[in-house]
N, C-alpha and C positions, 0 to 999 in steps of 0.2 A: 504494500500500500504506500501511496505517496501522500504526504501530509503537508499542506501549504498554508501558511499564515500570510495573508495578503494585507500588509499594514499600509494604510493610506492616510493622508492628512495634508494640510497646507504646508507650504515651505516654512521652515523654522518652528514648526509645532513641537518638535522634540522627538521625531520618529527615530533618528539614529541613536539618540541618547537612551530611549526606551529599549531599543534593540540591544544596545550594549549590556544593559541590565538583564534583559531577557536571556541573552546568551549565557549569563552566569547561572541561570536557572535551567536552561535547556541547551547545554553545550553541544548537543548532537545536531542542532539545526544549523543549516548553512544559510548565510545572508546573501541575498541576490538583490542588490539595489540598482535600479536603472541608471542612476547618476554614475555609479562606478563603471558600468558597461560603456556609457557615453564617454567618460573620461579616458578609458582604455583605448577607445577608438579615436579620441580627439574629435568626436562628432560635432560638426558645425552645420550640417545640412539635414533636412528632413530624411533624405535617403540614408545618411549615416545613422541617424537616430533609429530608423526602421531596422537597420542591421543590428544595432545594440539591443533592441527589443527581441529580435530573432535569437540573438545569442543568449539573452536572459531566458527565453522560452526553452531553448535546448538545455541549458543548465538546470532549469526547474524539472524538466523531464527526467534528468539523470539523478536527481536528488530524492532521497526517501523522505527527508524532513527539510523544509526550507522556509525562509521568511522572505517574501517579496516586499520591497520597499519602493514606494512611489507616491506622487501626489494624488493619484487616483483620478486624474483629469484627462489622461491621454487615451484616445481611441485605441491605440495599440495595446494598452493594458486590457481593455475589454476583449480584444481579439485573442490575446495570449491566454486569458482566463478561460475563454470559450474552448480554445484548443486543449488546454489542460483538463477541463471538465470532461472532454471527449476521450481523453487518454484513460484506458482501463486502470482502475485502482486509485484515482485521484480524489482526495478530500480537500476542499478549499474552505477556509474560514476567513472572511473579510472583516478586518478590524479598522475602524476609523478613529484616529487620534485627533481629537478636536482641541483647538486653542483659539482664543479670541484674536481678532486682528491686532489689537494692542500688544498682546503677548508675543505674537509672531514678529511684529515690528521691533520690539525690544530685543528679542533673541537674535534677529537678523543683524541688528546694530552690534550686539555683543560678538556675534560670530565674525563680523567684518573686522572689529577691533582685535580679535584674536588671530587674524590672518587667514580666515576661511576664504577660499577662492571659489566663487560660484561658477557653474558652467557658463560659457559664453557662446554666442552664435545661434543657440536654439531658443525659441520662445518658451519661456517658463512663467508660471504664475508668480507674482510678486508677493513677498511676505507682507502681511497686513491687509491684503485685499480679501474681500469676502470669498470664501472657499466653497465650492460646490463640486462634489464628486460626480462622475458619470452617473446618469440616472439608472442605467441598467445594472450597476453594481449593487448586489444584495449585501448590505452591511449587517453582519451578525452581532457585532458588539461595538459600542462606542465608548471611548474613554475620554475624560476631560483632563487635558494636560495642564490646564490652569489651576486645577484643584489639588493635585497630588504630585509629589516628586517622582522622577523617573523610576526609581527602585520600587516604589509602591505601585506605580502603574504596571510595571513588568510583573510584579507578584500577583496583582489583580487579574491581569490577562492570563498568566500561567494557571491560576486557580480556576479560571472559567473555561479553559480549554476542554473539549471532549476527551474522555479517557484515552481513546486511541491516538490522540495527538501527542501523548507523553509516554507511551509504552516504550 
């Protein structure tokens, strides 16, 4: 069986930070972040971004346990999830990490002060704008990043996973 946690949320909501904490609880999960695939390819065009999504899909097919990380706003994510659903033995749980626009703006400013280099060349949602995931994504669980620290959010998520996601 393939177990996929699809973690989505606005830029600077804290997805990567929650994933770092989640990896302490679920070390057997592989993290597949679309931004990492785009950076590896130095993707600056829509075609290169499509290639990055295809590579993410191939990696997810090969993983028994993985966490997909994205903003949840790309049509490519919807296509990837549809393909993964059709693959025998796939279980997908979509989790939305929610944060207020104010929180996202504050975190984005902090990240930039700390030397974070956002991807360039591809259109991305801006931190602090109203975030709306793709309407066809079926969100199973929503977590409020404004209300709890990352370690508590990771523990809450881990505790709410179906049993077969943690065997």
